[in-house]
C-alpha positions, 0 to 999 in steps of 0.5 A: 500500500505504501509502495503504491502511494509512493509510486503515485506521488512520483508520477504526480511530480513527474507529470507536474514537471512535464506540464511546466513550461518556462516562459520564453522572452520575446527575443527568443520567440521572435528568433524562433519564428523568423528562423522558420519563416518562408516568404509567402503571399501571391503566386510569384512570392510563394514560388520565389520563397520556396526557391529561397528556402531550397537554395538555403538548404543547399547552401547556395551563395545567394540564398546564404547571403540573403539569410546572413543579411537578415537580423537573427536575434534582437539584443539590448531591447531592455536598454532601449536598442529597438532596431536591428538592421542586419546587413543592408549592403549585403542584402542589396549586393546579393547576385541573383541574376540567374533567378527571376527576382532581386533581393529586397530589404525590409524592416518589420516593426513588432510591438508587444505587451503581456496579456493581463493573464500573464502579467497584470501589473504591466498595466499599472502605472507604477514607477520602475525601481531599477535598484531592485533586480528581482522584479519581472522583466516586464517592468522594464518594458512598460509604456513610459509616459515620459516623452523623453524616454525611448519605449522598450516594448518595440522591436524593429528587425530587418529581413532580406526576402525576394523582391516578388514579395510585396510589403503586404505579402510580408506583413500578412504572412509574417504577422500570422506566424509572429502573432500565433507564436506570441499568443502561445506565450500569452503575449499580445503583438502587432506587426507592421511593415511600412512600404517606405521601409522596403527597398530593392536594388532598383529603388532609388529616390528621384532627384526632386526640385528642392534637391537641385535648387539646394545644390545649385545654391551651394555651388554658387556660394562655393564659386563666389567664395573662390572668385572673391578670395582670388579677387581679394588676393591678386587685385590691385588696390587702385582698381575699383569696380562695382562688383569688387565689394560684392565679391570681396564680401565672400573672400576668405581672407577678408572675413578672417581679418574681420573675425580675428583682428581687433577693431576699435569700433567693436571693442566696447562690445567684445564681451557681448560678441564673445558670448554670442560666439559661445552661444552660437557654438553651443547651438551648433553642438545641440543641433548635431546632438539632435541629429544623433539622438534621432537615429537608432542608437545602442546606448539609450540608457546612457543618454537617458541618464544625462537627462538628470545631470546638471552638467548636460542641462545646457545641451538638453535645454536648447531653447534657453541657449537659442534665446541667449543667442537671439537676445545678444544678436538683437541687442547688437542689431539695435546698437547698429540701427541706433547709430545709423539712425543718429547719423541719417535720421532714417533706416530701411527696415525691410533691407535690415530684416533681409540682411539679418536673414541672410546672415 
């Protein structure tokens, strides 16, 4: 009787252990789903998808390159790295001339959140305690109402597929696989493929009118700078022409003298000019940092930590620096306008505004 009881207990324990399934993290689920994905959709997409899968089984170079160019296992999402680009150039440079399709590079956006059954605390607005490492990983990917924070509940992964598959083919077929796999783990997901984020070897953006005007403007400035500098260096001082003052205004030599040589006219405002230059440099630095922060970055946590450091306040509070620059410029403009008004008793406001805009 006792032996039967022991046997039943052992069977119960073994059964419980076999029924226990450890939770899989979202990156593992996504990796397993992408590994088994075969491009599908329309007839041509399905045919080329099977060709790609067969070529991968035979380790054909073109198929292996497309597979190698695709992102495999997303990393760093808890630290804010939401994008894994794979290898864009390898995908685009894959030689498929012997086939009926070209390689296509797409970025797939996946947003995820645990179901109420899996982790109900996810939907409670409680602050994240980073000092407590024993809390659930779901706490780190909660939606943060702070607009300065990068959300952690999103993954953008790259995949290299045949060009015969449209973005809608990729979204409809891949989303079914991803949503099904995530639902098995009680995780809600949405999958989106933006057509703007799918490109082939033949997709080149057209040259717009604005693009042409911009580069023509830059070319004119460069030519005027070269001609003005040569005019300033080699022209005789006794030769005067109507065009010379305009060309010399673009001269590198003439402008360097104005920047670095002392002038008795501006000596009393040297302090203001110094502050204006410092503010201008900080504004340029701030714009450069804005460009960097708008790109996908790896060390998001490190950047977010600087939001609470006073030493970075000048950079993160850009409008204050811009206000300082504009205030000083406005004061110096007033001084010049006032002196001109005293001399001539009049001034041309539209011309002054246009001149300030040009500067």
